[in-house]
C-alpha positions as CSV (number, residue, x, y, z in Angstrom):
1,M,17.5,25.5,-6.1
2,D,15.4,26.5,-3.1
3,L,15.7,23.7,-0.6
4,T,13.1,25.2,1.7
5,K,10.5,24.3,-0.9
6,V,11.7,20.7,-0.9
7,T,11.9,20.0,2.8
8,H,8.6,21.8,3.5
9,I,6.3,20.4,0.9
10,D,2.8,21.5,1.7
11,N,1.2,18.1,1.2
12,V,-1.6,18.2,3.8
13,R,-3.2,21.0,5.9
14,L,-6.4,22.8,6.5
15,S,-7.8,25.0,3.6
16,D,-7.5,28.8,4.0
17,D,-11.0,29.0,5.4
18,E,-10.2,26.0,7.7
19,K,-13.4,24.2,6.6
20,K,-11.7,21.6,4.4
21,V,-8.7,19.4,4.3
22,R,-6.2,20.4,1.5
23,I,-3.9,17.8,0.1
24,I,-1.6,17.2,-2.9
25,D,-3.1,14.4,-5.0
26,Q,-0.1,12.1,-5.0
27,T,-1.7,9.8,-7.6
28,L,-0.9,12.5,-10.2
29,L,2.7,13.1,-9.3
30,P,5.3,13.6,-10.8
31,N,3.7,14.9,-14.0
32,K,1.0,17.0,-12.5
33,T,0.8,18.9,-9.1
34,E,-2.9,19.3,-8.2
35,Y,-4.4,20.2,-4.8
36,L,-7.7,18.9,-3.6
37,E,-9.9,20.4,-0.9
38,L,-12.0,17.8,0.8
39,E,-14.9,18.0,3.3
40,K,-17.3,15.1,2.5
41,L,-16.9,11.9,4.5
42,E,-16.9,9.8,1.4
43,D,-14.2,12.0,-0.3
44,L,-12.0,11.9,2.8
45,Y,-12.3,8.1,2.9
46,E,-11.6,7.8,-0.8
47,A,-8.5,10.0,-0.5
48,I,-6.9,7.5,1.9
49,L,-8.1,4.4,0.1
50,K,-6.9,5.5,-3.3
51,L,-3.6,6.8,-2.0
52,R,-4.2,10.5,-2.9
53,V,-2.8,11.0,0.6
54,R,-0.3,8.3,1.7
55,G,2.5,7.6,4.0
56,A,1.7,6.6,7.6
57,P,2.6,9.9,9.3
58,A,0.8,12.0,6.6
59,I,-2.3,9.8,6.9
60,G,-2.3,10.4,10.6
61,I,-2.1,14.2,10.1
62,F,-4.9,13.9,7.5
63,A,-7.0,11.9,9.9
64,G,-6.8,14.7,12.6
65,Y,-7.8,17.4,10.2
66,A,-10.5,15.2,8.7
67,M,-12.2,14.6,12.0
68,Y,-12.2,18.3,12.8
69,V,-13.7,19.2,9.4
70,L,-16.4,16.5,9.8
71,S,-17.2,17.7,13.3
72,L,-17.7,21.3,12.0
73,Q,-20.5,19.9,9.8
74,S,-22.4,18.2,12.6
75,K,-26.0,19.3,13.1
76,C,-26.5,17.3,16.3
77,E,-27.7,19.3,19.3
78,S,-26.8,17.0,22.2
79,F,-23.2,15.8,23.0
80,D,-24.4,12.2,23.0
81,D,-25.7,12.5,19.5
82,F,-22.6,14.4,18.4
83,Y,-20.3,11.8,19.8
84,A,-22.3,9.0,18.2
85,E,-21.9,10.7,14.9
86,F,-18.2,11.4,15.6
87,T,-17.6,7.7,16.4
88,K,-19.3,6.5,13.3
89,N,-17.2,8.8,11.1
90,K,-14.0,7.8,13.0
91,E,-14.7,4.1,12.5
92,Y,-15.4,4.6,8.8
93,L,-12.2,6.4,8.2
94,D,-10.3,3.9,10.2
95,S,-11.5,1.1,7.9
96,S,-9.9,2.7,4.8
97,R,-6.5,1.1,5.4
98,P,-5.8,-1.5,8.1
99,T,-2.1,-1.9,8.2
100,A,-0.7,1.6,9.0
101,V,-1.0,2.2,12.8
102,N,-0.8,6.0,12.6
103,L,-4.3,6.3,11.1
104,G,-6.0,4.6,14.1
105,T,-3.6,6.2,16.6
106,M,-4.5,9.7,15.5
107,L,-8.2,9.0,15.3
108,K,-8.1,7.7,18.9
109,R,-6.2,10.9,19.9
110,M,-9.0,13.0,18.4
111,D,-11.5,10.9,20.2
112,R,-9.8,11.5,23.5
113,C,-9.9,15.2,22.7
114,V,-13.6,15.1,22.2
115,L,-14.2,13.3,25.5
116,A,-11.9,15.6,27.4
117,N,-13.9,18.6,26.2
118,K,-17.4,17.2,26.3
119,D,-18.6,19.6,29.0
120,K,-17.5,22.7,27.0
121,S,-19.6,24.6,24.6
122,R,-19.8,23.4,21.0
123,K,-17.7,26.3,19.8
124,D,-15.0,25.5,22.4
125,L,-15.1,21.8,21.6
126,L,-14.6,22.4,17.9
127,E,-11.7,24.8,18.7
128,A,-10.1,22.1,20.9
129,L,-10.4,19.6,18.0
130,K,-8.8,22.1,15.6
131,E,-5.9,22.8,17.9
132,E,-5.4,19.1,18.5
133,A,-5.2,18.4,14.8
134,K,-2.7,21.2,14.4
135,A,-0.7,19.8,17.3
136,I,-0.5,16.4,15.6
137,H,0.9,18.2,12.5
138,K,3.4,20.3,14.4
139,E,4.7,17.3,16.4
140,D,5.2,15.4,13.2
141,M,7.4,18.2,11.8
142,E,9.5,18.1,15.0
143,M,9.6,14.3,14.9
144,C,11.0,14.3,11.3
145,Y,13.8,16.7,12.2
146,K,14.9,14.7,15.2
147,I,14.8,11.4,13.3
148,S,16.8,13.0,10.5
149,E,19.4,14.2,13.0
150,Y,19.8,10.7,14.5
151,G,20.1,9.3,11.1
152,L,23.1,11.5,10.2
153,S,25.1,9.7,12.9
154,L,24.8,6.5,10.8
155,V,26.1,7.8,7.4
156,E,29.2,9.4,5.9
157,D,29.6,11.9,3.2
158,G,29.5,10.1,-0.2
159,F,27.5,7.1,0.9
160,G,25.4,5.3,-1.6
161,I,21.9,4.8,-0.1
162,L,19.2,2.5,-1.4
163,T,15.6,3.4,-0.7
164,H,12.3,1.5,-1.1
165,C,8.9,3.1,-1.4
166,N,8.5,6.7,-0.3
167,A,9.2,8.1,3.2
168,G,10.0,11.7,2.4
169,P,8.2,15.0,2.8
170,L,5.2,13.8,0.8
171,A,4.7,10.9,3.2
172,T,5.1,13.0,6.4
173,S,5.2,16.7,7.0
174,R,8.7,18.1,6.5
175,Y,12.0,16.2,5.9
176,G,10.5,12.8,6.0
177,T,11.5,9.7,8.0
178,G,13.3,7.3,5.6
179,L,14.5,10.2,3.4
180,G,14.9,12.7,6.2
181,T,18.6,12.0,6.7
182,I,19.3,12.4,3.0
183,M,17.4,15.6,2.9
184,L,18.9,17.1,6.0
185,G,22.4,16.0,5.1
186,T,22.1,17.5,1.6
187,E,20.8,20.8,3.2
188,R,24.0,20.8,5.2
189,G,26.3,20.3,2.3
190,M,26.8,16.5,2.4
191,T,26.7,14.4,-0.8
192,F,24.9,11.1,-1.2
193,H,24.1,8.9,-4.2
194,A,20.5,7.5,-3.9
195,F,19.5,4.3,-5.6
196,V,15.7,4.4,-5.7
197,D,13.7,1.2,-6.1
198,E,10.7,2.0,-8.3
199,T,8.5,0.1,-5.9
200,R,6.0,-2.0,-7.9
201,P,3.1,-2.0,-8.4
202,L,2.3,1.6,-7.4
203,L,5.7,3.0,-8.2
204,Q,6.0,5.3,-5.2
205,G,9.8,5.2,-5.5
206,A,9.7,6.2,-9.2
207,R,6.9,8.7,-8.9
208,L,7.5,10.3,-5.5
209,T,10.9,9.5,-4.0
210,S,12.9,10.3,-7.1
211,Y,10.8,13.4,-7.6
212,E,11.6,14.6,-4.0
213,L,15.3,13.8,-4.3
214,E,15.8,15.3,-7.7
215,M,14.2,18.5,-6.4
216,A,16.6,18.5,-3.5
217,G,19.6,18.2,-5.8
218,V,20.5,14.7,-4.6
219,D,22.4,12.5,-7.1
220,T,19.6,10.0,-7.8
221,T,19.5,6.8,-9.9
222,L,16.1,5.1,-10.4
223,I,16.3,1.3,-10.5
224,C,13.7,-1.5,-11.0
225,D,13.1,-3.4,-7.8
226,N,14.8,-6.5,-9.1
227,M,18.0,-4.5,-9.7
228,A,18.7,-4.0,-6.0
229,S,20.9,-7.1,-5.8
230,I,23.3,-6.1,-8.5
231,V,23.9,-2.6,-7.2
232,M,24.6,-4.0,-3.8
233,K,26.9,-6.7,-5.2
234,Q,28.8,-4.0,-7.1
235,G,29.5,-2.1,-3.9
236,K,27.5,0.9,-4.8
237,V,25.3,0.8,-1.7
238,Q,26.5,1.4,1.9
239,A,23.1,1.6,3.6
240,C,19.5,0.8,3.0
241,F,16.9,3.3,4.2
242,V,13.1,2.6,4.6
243,G,10.2,4.0,6.5
244,C,7.5,1.8,7.9
245,D,3.8,1.6,8.6
246,R,3.8,-0.4,11.8
247,V,6.4,-1.8,14.1
248,A,5.5,-4.7,16.4
249,A,6.7,-4.9,20.0
250,N,9.4,-7.4,19.0
251,G,10.8,-5.1,16.2
252,D,9.2,-6.8,13.2
253,V,8.4,-4.2,10.7
254,A,5.5,-3.8,8.2
255,N,6.3,-1.7,5.2
256,K,5.6,-1.4,1.5
257,I,5.6,-4.7,-0.3
258,G,9.2,-5.6,-1.3
259,T,10.8,-4.2,1.8
260,S,11.6,-7.7,3.3
261,G,13.3,-8.7,0.0
262,V,15.6,-5.6,0.3
263,A,16.4,-6.5,3.9
264,I,17.3,-10.1,2.9
265,L,19.6,-8.9,0.2
266,A,21.2,-6.4,2.5
267,K,21.8,-9.1,5.1
268,H,23.5,-11.3,2.4
269,Y,25.8,-8.5,1.2
270,G,26.6,-7.2,4.7
271,I,24.9,-3.8,4.2
272,P,23.1,-2.2,7.2
273,F,19.3,-2.0,6.8
274,Y,17.8,0.9,8.7
275,V,14.2,1.6,9.5
276,F,13.1,5.1,10.2
277,C,9.8,5.7,12.1
278,P,8.0,7.9,14.6
279,S,7.1,6.5,17.9
280,S,3.4,6.6,16.9
281,T,4.2,3.8,14.4
282,I,5.3,1.4,17.2
283,D,2.4,-0.8,18.3
284,F,3.1,-2.3,21.7
285,D,-0.2,-4.1,21.6
286,C,1.1,-6.1,18.6
287,P,3.5,-8.8,19.8
288,S,5.0,-9.7,16.4
289,G,4.7,-9.3,12.7
290,D,2.4,-12.4,12.7
291,N,-0.3,-10.2,14.3
292,I,-0.2,-7.5,11.6
293,E,-3.1,-7.5,9.2
294,I,-1.8,-7.1,5.6
295,E,-3.9,-5.0,3.3
296,L,-4.9,-6.7,0.0
297,R,-5.5,-4.3,-2.8
298,D,-7.2,-4.4,-6.2
299,P,-5.6,-6.6,-8.9
300,E,-6.1,-3.7,-11.3
301,E,-3.0,-2.1,-9.8
302,I,-0.8,-4.9,-11.1
303,I,-2.1,-5.4,-14.6
304,E,-3.7,-2.1,-15.6
305,M,-2.6,0.9,-13.7
306,F,0.1,2.9,-15.5
307,Y,-0.4,0.8,-18.7
308,T,-2.3,1.8,-21.8
309,E,-3.3,-1.8,-22.2
310,P,-3.7,-4.7,-19.7
311,K,-0.5,-6.7,-19.2
312,A,-2.2,-10.0,-18.5
313,L,-5.3,-11.8,-19.6
314,P,-8.6,-10.9,-17.8
315,Q,-8.9,-14.3,-16.3
316,T,-5.4,-14.3,-14.8
317,K,-5.5,-14.3,-11.0
318,C,-3.6,-11.6,-9.2
319,Y,-2.3,-11.5,-5.6
320,N,-1.7,-7.9,-4.5
321,P,-0.6,-7.5,-0.8
322,A,0.2,-3.8,-0.1
323,F,2.8,-4.6,2.6
324,D,5.1,-7.3,3.8
325,V,6.8,-7.9,7.2
326,T,10.5,-7.7,7.7
327,D,11.7,-10.0,10.5
328,N,13.5,-8.1,13.3
329,E,16.7,-10.2,12.8
330,L,17.1,-8.4,9.4
331,V,16.9,-4.9,10.8
332,T,20.2,-3.3,11.8
333,A,18.5,-0.4,13.7
334,I,15.2,1.4,14.2
335,I,15.6,5.1,14.2
336,T,13.0,7.1,16.1
337,E,12.6,10.7,17.3
338,K,13.7,9.6,20.8
339,G,16.8,7.7,19.7
340,I,18.2,4.6,17.9
341,C,17.1,1.2,18.9
342,R,19.0,-2.0,18.2
343,A,18.3,-5.7,18.9
344,P,16.9,-7.1,21.1
345,Y,14.1,-4.8,20.1
346,N,11.5,-6.0,22.6
347,E,13.9,-4.6,25.2
348,S,15.3,-1.5,23.4
349,L,11.9,-0.3,22.2
350,A,10.3,-0.8,25.6
351,K,13.1,0.9,27.4
352,L,12.9,4.0,25.1
353,F,9.1,4.3,24.9
354,K,7.6,2.7,27.9
């Protein structure tokens, strides 16, 4: 098995002609691998909203390329008109998913690039935007490797590791964040047994994480979300690995719905609960998890998606939050590309990043 194909999944990049954004449509995995090339604003927005591209770091990379591709299409003659159009496009894309901080962070980074090059020719401005988007992508690759290296200091050969949602190459750019340690360790000859929560209702664990791990040759067992407790109680799990979409300044963590439940179970059974994230995911302007907006999604995802027939009556109400917040007291450590942070997180995060 060729592991280079696993750890370098080509999930988001510019098209060969560099006029479109090319992505794997993650909604079709694992049964079908289909690439999309997008250039229209509405299609770029829809790709984020409908999770064709997903994972906080991958969305950030996608946002950089999207703003470059949209800027290529501008017919505005003056910089002021160009920037007004750029801002409108940026704000529209930013509205697609409110919880993950990387989307807004990378859109702001592209905005700063525009302003820093406003006195240059249009050709040079566009070139600067393209290089900035590529830099975002390259930095994410380097970040994933560093996070994975730090993560290896927390595990031993033969560990059972429980995962929730997906934080592997598909959600990032290379090894992944939450899965990076497993991927890198496997590449170096270590053995792990991964217990993969299916992650209802969108099944990112079943569709994506188990797919990535199986390709990498990792001993993988898929479990329903409500089976996490029994495998922990049976002593099969020595660590829990998750990624995240936003970290508040106090160390509260927003991640895919169900993450906080895993953390509570891990605390009960004395199992370390590790959060893996890039520094771009840390929001120092957000004091605590109470300040994180939780995205509510379509009820159809609960009762219709992945089913041939609806699994509830049409009049049945559904509550479908995409994320929950794990209190910092449940987090054993937060692993970043700059090091490992432990409680108190308001001190350790600030010391490492401010």
